[in-house]
VEXRO-105502 format. One record per residue (C-alpha): residue in three letters; z, y, x. Coordinates in steps of 0.1 Angstrom, whole numbers, padded with zeros to 4 digits, always signed. Layout:
BEGIN
AlaZYX/...
***
This chain:
BEGIN
Met+0063-0193-0120/Gln+0052-0164-0097/Leu+0032-0187-0075/Leu-0004-0193-0086/Asn-0009-0160-0104/Thr-0034-0145-0079/Leu-0071-0150-0087/Tyr-0093-0151-0055/Ile-0130-0144-0059/Thr-0150-0156-0028/Thr-0185-0162-0040/Pro-0209-0133-0033/Glu-0226-0116-0063/Thr-0200-0129-0088/Tyr-0195-0106-0118/Leu-0161-0100-0133/Arg-0159-0086-0168/Leu-0134-0080-0196/Asp-0136-0104-0226/Asn-0109-0093-0251/Asp-0076-0103-0234/Thr-0094-0125-0208/Leu-0110-0120-0175/Arg-0145-0137-0175/Val-0161-0148-0142/Glu-0199-0150-0142/Leu-0224-0161-0116/Ala-0261-0159-0122/Ser-0254-0149-0158/Glu-0234-0181-0165/Thr-0197-0181-0173/Arg-0178-0201-0147/Leu-0142-0193-0156/Arg-0120-0175-0181/Val-0085-0165-0172/Pro-0060-0149-0197/Leu-0049-0116-0183/His-0012-0123-0189/His-0014-0151-0163/Leu-0024-0127-0135/Thr-0005-0103-0113/Ala-0034-0097-0088/Val-0072-0102-0084/Val-0085-0104-0048/Cys-0122-0100-0042/Phe-0138-0110-0009/Gly-0171-0094+0000/His-0197-0082-0025/Ile-0182-0088-0060/Asn-0192-0069-0091/Leu-0167-0056-0116/Ser-0171-0039-0150/Ala-0154-0005-0155/Pro-0136-0018-0187/Leu-0120-0046-0167/Met-0108-0022-0140/His-0092+0000-0166/Arg-0075-0029-0183/Leu-0062-0043-0150/Ala-0047-0009-0142/Asp-0032-0007-0177/Glu-0016-0041-0174/Gly-0002-0035-0139/Ile-0025-0062-0124/Ala-0035-0052-0088/Leu-0072-0053-0078/Val-0076-0058-0041/Leu-0110-0054-0023/Leu-0115-0071+0010/Asn-0146-0076+0032/Asp-0161-0110+0040/Asn-0136-0115+0069/Gly-0106-0105+0048/Arg-0101-0070+0061/Phe-0085-0047+0036/Lys-0108-0021+0020/Ala-0091-0008-0012/Arg-0065-0015-0038/Leu-0065-0004-0074/Glu-0032-0003-0092/Gly-0016+0015-0121/Ala+0013+0040-0121/Val+0040+0034-0094/Ser+0069+0014-0107/Gly+0102+0004-0092/Asn+0135+0019-0084/Val+0131+0055-0071/Leu+0166+0054-0056/Leu+0157+0023-0037/Arg+0126+0039-0023/Gln+0146+0070-0014/Ala+0170+0048+0006/Gln+0140+0032+0022/Phe+0127+0065+0034/Gln+0161+0076+0047/Arg+0165+0043+0066/Ala+0130+0047+0081/Ala+0141+0080+0096/Asp+0172+0064+0112/Ser+0161+0053+0147/Val+0189+0028+0151/Phe+0184+0011+0118/Ser+0146+0011+0123/Leu+0150-0006+0157/Asp+0174-0032+0142/Met+0150-0040+0114/Ala+0120-0042+0137/Arg+0140-0065+0160/Ala+0147-0088+0131/Cys+0110-0090+0122/Val+0100-0098+0158/Ala+0128-0124+0161/Gly+0116-0142+0129/Lys+0081-0143+0142/Ile+0089-0156+0176/Lys+0113-0183+0162/Asn+0086-0195+0139/Thr+0059-0195+0165/Arg+0082-0213+0189/Gln+0086-0241+0163/Val+0049-0245+0160/Leu+0047-0251+0198/Gln+0077-0274+0198/Arg+0062-0295+0170/Gly+0029-0297+0189/Ala+0048-0308+0221/Arg+0065-0336+0202/Glu+0031-0348+0187/Ala+0010-0343+0219/Lys-0009-0374+0230/Ser-0009-0362+0266/Glu+0022-0358+0287/Asp+0007-0329+0306/Glu-0001-0311+0273/Ala+0034-0318+0260/Lys+0048-0302+0292/Ser+0025-0272+0289/Leu+0035-0266+0253/Thr+0072-0271+0261/Arg+0069-0246+0289/Leu+0053-0220+0265/Ala+0081-0227+0240/Glu+0107-0220+0267/Asp+0089-0187+0275/Leu+0092-0177+0239/Ala+0129-0186+0240/Ala+0132-0161+0270/Ser+0115-0135+0248/Leu+0141-0141+0221/Arg+0169-0136+0246/Ala+0154-0103+0257/Leu+0154-0088+0222/Pro+0191-0077+0221/Glu+0186-0057+0253/Val+0156-0037+0239/Thr+0164-0001+0234/Asn+0133+0014+0218/Leu+0104+0004+0196/Asp+0078+0006+0224/Ser+0097-0018+0245/Leu+0102-0041+0215/Arg+0064-0041+0208/Gly+0059-0049+0244/Val+0081-0080+0241/Glu+0064-0090+0209/Gly+0029-0086+0224/Gly+0038-0107+0254/Ala+0052-0134+0233/Ala+0021-0134+0211/Arg-0002-0138+0241/Gln+0019-0168+0254/Tyr+0018-0184+0219/Phe-0019-0180+0214/Ser-0026-0193+0248/Gly-0012-0227+0237/Leu-0029-0230+0203/Asn-0060-0247+0217/Leu-0038-0276+0228/Leu-0028-0281+0192/Leu-0064-0288+0182/Arg-0077-0323+0181/Pro-0096-0329+0214/Asp-0129-0334+0196/Gln-0126-0301+0179/Arg-0116-0279+0209/Glu-0150-0269+0220/Ala-0161-0258+0185/Phe-0128-0240+0177/Phe-0118-0228+0212/Met-0099-0195+0210/Asp-0097-0171+0240/Gly-0068-0151+0227/Arg-0065-0132+0194/Ser-0095-0112+0184/Arg-0103-0093+0151/Arg-0125-0066+0136/Pro-0145-0087+0139/Pro-0132-0121+0149/Arg-0151-0134+0179/Asp-0147-0172+0173/Arg-0142-0197+0145/Phe-0105-0201+0150/Asn-0099-0163+0149/Ala-0122-0160+0118/Leu-0101-0186+0100/Leu-0068-0169+0110/Ser-0080-0135+0099/Phe-0089-0149+0065/Leu-0055-0166+0061/Tyr-0036-0135+0073/Ala-0054-0114+0047/Met-0041-0136+0019/Trp-0006-0136+0033/Met-0008-0099+0037/Asn-0017-0094+0000/Asp+0012-0117-0011/Cys+0037-0098+0011/Arg+0025-0065-0002/Ser+0028-0077-0038/Ala+0063-0090-0031/Leu+0075-0057-0018/Glu+0061-0038-0048/Ala+0077-0063-0071/Ala+0110-0056-0054/Gly+0105-0018-0059/Leu+0097-0010-0023/Asp+0070+0012-0008/Pro+0048-0011+0013/Gln+0035+0019+0033/Val+0068+0028+0050/Gly+0079+0002+0076/Phe+0099-0001+0108/Leu+0080-0022+0134/His+0045-0010+0126/Ala+0038+0027+0131/Leu+0031+0047+0100/Arg-0006+0056+0095/Pro-0025+0067+0065/Gly-0038+0037+0046/Arg-0017+0012+0065/Ala+0008-0009+0046/Ala+0033-0009+0075/Leu+0062-0026+0056/Ala+0039-0053+0044/Leu+0028-0059+0080/Asp+0065-0060+0090/Leu+0073-0086+0064/Met+0042-0106+0072/Glu+0052-0112+0108/Glu+0075-0140+0100/Phe+0048-0157+0079/Arg+0019-0156+0104/Pro+0029-0190+0119/Trp+0026-0205+0085/Ala-0010-0193+0084/Asp-0015-0207+0119/Arg-0002-0241+0109/Leu-0025-0243+0079/Ala-0055-0233+0101/Leu-0047-0262+0125/Thr-0043-0286+0096/Leu-0077-0276+0081/Ile-0094-0281+0114/Asn-0076-0313+0126/Arg-0081-0330+0093/Gly-0118-0322+0093/Gln-0117-0301+0061/Leu-0136-0274+0080/Ser-0163-0279+0106/Ala-0183-0257+0129/Asp-0210-0255+0103/Asp-0187-0237+0079/Phe-0188-0205+0100/Ala-0216-0179+0103/Met-0224-0162+0136/Arg-0231-0125+0129/Asp-0251-0100+0148/Gly-0229-0083+0174/Gly-0208-0115+0181/Gly-0187-0115+0149/Val-0179-0148+0131/Ser-0170-0153+0095/Leu-0164-0181+0070/Glu-0193-0193+0048/Pro-0187-0188+0010/Asp-0181-0225+0003/Ala-0157-0227+0032/Arg-0137-0198+0018/Lys-0131-0218-0014/Val-0118-0247+0007/Val-0094-0224+0025/Val-0082-0207-0007/Val-0075-0240-0024/Ala-0056-0253+0006/Tyr-0036-0220+0008/Gln-0027-0222-0029/Glu-0017-0259-0025/Arg+0004-0251+0006/Lys+0023-0224-0014/Lys+0035-0251-0038/Glu+0053-0269-0010/Glu+0091-0269-0013/Ile+0107-0253+0017/Asn+0144-0252+0026/His+0156-0216+0027/Gly+0186-0215+0050/Leu+0202-0183+0037/Leu+0199-0194+0000/Ala+0209-0230+0009/Gln+0183-0244-0015/Thr+0146-0253-0016/Val+0120-0229-0030/Pro+0082-0231-0031/Leu+0067-0215+0000/Gly+0047-0191-0022/Leu+0080-0176-0035/Val+0095-0170-0001/Pro+0079-0135+0004/Leu+0095-0125-0030/Val+0129-0138-0018/Gln+0125-0120+0016/Ala+0114-0087-0001/Arg+0146-0088-0022/Leu+0167-0095+0009/Leu+0150-0066+0026/Ala+0158-0043-0004/Arg+0195-0054-0002/Ala+0196-0045+0035/Leu+0182-0010+0027/Arg+0207-0004+0000/Asp+0238-0019+0016/Glu+0248-0008+0050/Gly+0267-0041+0056/Ala+0238-0064+0048/Ala+0215-0071+0078/Tyr+0181-0084+0071/Val+0177-0121+0080/Pro+0141-0132+0084/Phe+0129-0165+0071/Val+0128-0192+0098/Ala+0113-0227+0092/Lys+0137-0256+0094/
***
């Protein structure tokens, strides 16, 4: 099962070493965990984690990705072995990326998937709202997102498309505070999306969750034989996994929903966040563990995939979508259909 095969290391000063065919996790010279290497496809390290050189070599040999993120989940580096996958598929990907019409259609699909899923978050919030005024506000924002969706077919270039996406995102984030429990709103108030660094607790939690979704989307694309650097919606830049960011757009609302659940159920409190010099906010180490466990549990949930007409674990949906994306790149008659929650 390609679901729980990513090892997340969140505790500072943890030491990872190779022990025969096993990855050993040590803290303060005590062994805390052993994981057989054949169970892993990726190891993700948050913050200051120590690794032995033999382990890094073995991970590369086994095709197990090593991902280094900072405390907030921002990408720093990725170690992986020789490039695998279908070179003809990647060639088709590069040719499609140079086709302005195809690129716009693909980017439009990414944005449509994101807006549809964010709209469902607001609609669900409106149904569950305790206040009639708040329900009306959320419904109005959901209608604004519907207007953004209707505008997508008329968009004629990427800059205009990004403008529609940005406007829809601002509308959506302006309503997320209303989805918080009233007694949590002061501590977790969010004044729009902020990052690098996050400026409030809600944004810090979102950044952490987005980092994990990003890693899963990138791994899914690589498993499908695609180059995660060459995308359609996000501009190409050295070091940016543009296609992984494209694929991730439709999954961002799933991160938002989990963030709201963790806050509203009291699994995270204001004390679980550290206020840094310069105004940045980050999760405390113990809180990171809570989020990682919740994320892994959420990935087990069975989700109805409309295009497949069957249920699949949420954690496998990026793999499904990566393969659908590969099909769209190979077959001129197969449009990419983003995953939309039911």
